[in-house]
C-alpha positions as CSV (number, residue, x, y, z in Angstrom):
1,M,97.7,108.7,88.5
2,L,96.4,105.7,87.1
3,N,92.7,107.9,86.7
4,P,92.3,111.2,87.2
5,P,88.9,112.0,89.7
6,E,85.5,112.0,88.0
7,A,83.6,114.6,87.2
8,S,80.3,112.3,88.8
9,P,81.1,111.5,91.6
10,A,76.9,109.7,92.5
11,G,78.0,108.1,88.7
12,R,81.4,106.6,90.3
13,T,79.4,105.4,93.6
14,A,77.0,104.1,91.3
15,V,79.2,101.6,89.5
16,A,81.4,100.8,92.1
17,A,78.2,99.6,93.6
18,L,77.2,97.7,90.8
19,V,80.7,96.2,90.1
20,I,80.9,94.8,93.8
21,A,77.6,93.3,94.0
22,V,78.0,91.1,90.3
23,T,81.2,90.6,91.4
24,L,79.6,89.5,94.4
25,I,76.9,87.4,93.0
26,L,79.5,85.6,90.8
27,Q,81.3,84.4,93.5
28,V,78.7,82.8,95.6
29,S,77.3,81.6,92.6
30,V,80.0,80.6,90.4
31,A,82.9,81.2,91.8
32,N,82.4,78.7,95.0
33,R,81.3,76.6,93.2
34,L,84.2,75.6,90.9
35,P,85.9,72.1,91.7
36,L,89.1,73.3,90.9
37,P,92.2,71.8,92.9
38,G,93.0,72.1,96.5
39,G,89.5,73.1,97.2
40,V,89.9,77.0,97.2
41,Q,88.1,79.3,94.3
42,P,89.6,82.9,93.3
43,D,88.6,85.7,95.4
44,L,86.5,87.5,92.6
45,V,85.1,90.2,94.9
46,L,89.1,91.1,96.8
47,L,90.1,91.4,92.7
48,A,87.4,93.9,91.8
49,V,88.5,95.9,95.2
50,V,91.5,95.9,94.7
51,A,90.9,97.3,90.7
52,L,88.8,99.7,91.6
53,A,90.8,101.0,94.1
54,L,93.4,101.3,91.2
55,V,91.1,103.5,89.1
56,A,89.2,105.2,92.1
57,G,91.8,106.2,94.6
58,S,92.3,105.7,98.3
59,M,89.0,106.4,99.5
60,T,87.1,104.8,97.2
61,G,88.9,101.8,97.7
62,M,89.1,101.9,101.1
63,V,85.1,102.5,101.3
64,T,84.5,99.9,98.3
65,G,86.8,97.1,100.4
66,F,85.2,98.1,103.9
67,L,81.3,97.9,102.2
68,A,82.2,94.7,99.8
69,G,83.9,92.7,102.6
70,L,81.1,93.4,104.8
71,A,78.7,92.4,102.4
72,A,81.5,88.8,102.1
73,D,81.1,88.4,105.9
74,I,77.4,87.9,105.9
75,I,76.1,86.6,103.1
76,P,75.8,82.8,102.9
77,P,77.7,80.5,103.4
78,A,79.9,82.8,105.9
79,D,81.3,80.8,108.0
80,H,84.2,82.8,109.5
81,T,84.4,85.7,111.6
82,I,82.1,88.8,110.9
83,G,84.6,91.2,110.1
84,R,87.3,89.9,108.5
85,Y,87.0,89.9,105.3
86,A,85.6,94.0,106.4
87,L,89.6,94.3,107.6
88,V,91.4,92.7,105.1
89,Y,89.3,94.0,102.3
90,C,89.6,97.8,103.7
91,L,93.6,97.1,104.0
92,I,94.3,96.0,100.4
93,G,91.4,98.8,98.9
94,Y,93.3,101.7,101.2
95,L,96.7,100.5,100.4
96,C,96.3,99.9,96.7
97,G,94.8,103.5,95.8
98,V,97.8,104.9,97.4
99,A,99.6,103.1,94.9
100,S,97.5,104.2,91.9
101,A,99.0,107.4,91.8
102,E,102.3,106.0,91.0
103,M,100.6,104.0,87.8
104,D,100.1,104.5,84.4
105,R,97.0,103.2,83.3
106,Q,98.3,102.7,79.5
107,S,100.8,99.8,81.0
108,V,100.5,96.5,82.3
109,V,101.4,97.6,86.0
110,P,97.3,97.5,87.2
111,F,97.3,94.2,86.1
112,F,100.6,93.4,88.1
113,A,99.1,95.3,91.0
114,V,96.6,93.5,91.2
115,A,97.8,90.4,91.6
116,A,99.7,91.7,94.2
117,G,96.6,93.5,96.1
118,A,95.7,89.4,96.1
119,L,98.8,88.3,97.7
120,A,98.8,90.1,100.0
121,G,95.0,90.2,100.7
122,T,95.3,86.3,101.1
123,V,98.4,86.0,103.1
124,L,96.7,89.5,106.1
125,Y,93.4,86.8,105.8
126,A,94.7,84.0,106.3
127,A,97.3,85.8,109.6
128,T,94.3,87.6,110.6
129,G,92.9,83.7,110.7
130,M,95.9,82.3,113.0
131,I,95.8,85.2,115.5
132,L,91.7,84.5,116.1
133,G,92.5,81.2,116.6
134,D,90.7,79.9,113.3
135,P,91.2,76.2,113.2
136,R,91.6,76.5,109.4
137,A,94.2,78.5,109.7
138,E,96.8,76.7,111.0
139,W,100.4,76.7,109.1
140,G,100.1,74.1,107.2
141,T,97.2,74.8,106.5
142,V,97.5,78.0,105.2
143,S,101.0,76.9,103.4
144,R,99.2,74.6,101.1
145,M,96.2,76.8,100.5
146,V,97.6,80.2,100.3
147,P,99.8,79.2,96.8
148,L,96.9,78.1,94.9
149,Q,94.5,80.5,95.9
150,V,96.9,83.0,95.2
151,L,97.7,81.4,91.4
152,Y,93.8,81.4,91.0
153,D,93.5,84.8,92.1
154,I,96.2,85.8,89.2
155,I,94.2,84.1,86.5
156,A,91.6,85.6,87.1
157,S,93.0,89.1,87.8
158,P,92.9,89.7,84.0
159,F,89.1,89.2,83.4
160,V,88.4,91.7,86.6
161,V,90.9,94.3,85.4
162,W,89.3,94.8,82.0
163,A,85.6,94.1,83.4
164,V,86.3,97.3,85.5
165,L,88.0,99.1,83.4
166,R,84.9,98.1,80.8
167,A,82.7,99.4,83.3
168,T,84.3,102.3,84.1
169,R,85.1,103.6,80.7
170,R,82.5,106.1,80.6
171,Y,83.6,108.1,82.9
172,E,87.6,108.7,82.2
173,S,86.0,109.1,78.9
174,G,84.2,112.8,79.8
175,E,87.2,113.5,82.0
176,R,89.5,112.6,78.8
177,S,87.6,114.6,76.7
178,R,87.7,117.8,78.7
179,G,90.9,117.6,79.1
180,D,91.6,117.3,75.4
181,R,89.5,120.6,74.8
182,L,92.2,122.5,76.4
183,A,95.3,120.2,75.5
184,V,94.8,120.9,71.7
185,P,95.2,124.7,72.0
186,A,97.8,124.7,73.6
187,A,99.4,122.2,71.6
188,R,98.1,124.0,68.5
189,Y,99.8,126.9,70.0
190,R,103.0,125.5,70.2
191,A,103.1,124.1,66.8
192,M,101.9,127.3,65.2
193,S,105.0,129.3,67.5
194,G,107.5,126.7,66.2
195,R,106.6,127.5,62.6
196,G,106.3,131.1,63.1
197,G,109.8,130.9,64.5
198,A,111.1,129.3,61.6
199,L,109.8,132.7,59.5
């Protein structure tokens, strides 16, 4: 599993809430104002939801995704049907949380998973716009904007993943140190048994 359950659910909840709050502020005040080609910006909130889901699992990913999406739906400049981001982020958070059980925390897999989550979230958001009849979600517009959106998300993903991993490291190191206290005696016992057999 990418990350074992933390000892303090309240601490994990506080960290997730802080990460999402900071990401929403950065999205509105910085990312949305970037004059990037194509008129689209990276979705930092989606990236944070995916990273938190990979760290904490499907339930945290789903709840965090729903709440972050709902906040993104109502914070200005919200100009779409309320609930679209909540639905998309909730589904992506759940799916990435489920996938986290198969990932190795020490590899680069989480960065690819965040990129895949960003792609799925962007496509799903565009699809819900088409279903709801959003005039900005016509096929011509979507086919032009989605590749750029995904590209910007992939470029931003290492920074978001790094920040989320740094924010959650305190709880992981506590869990890891407890595991080490149990693992070290067993390792010593095996080493001593090997030496004993050689005598």
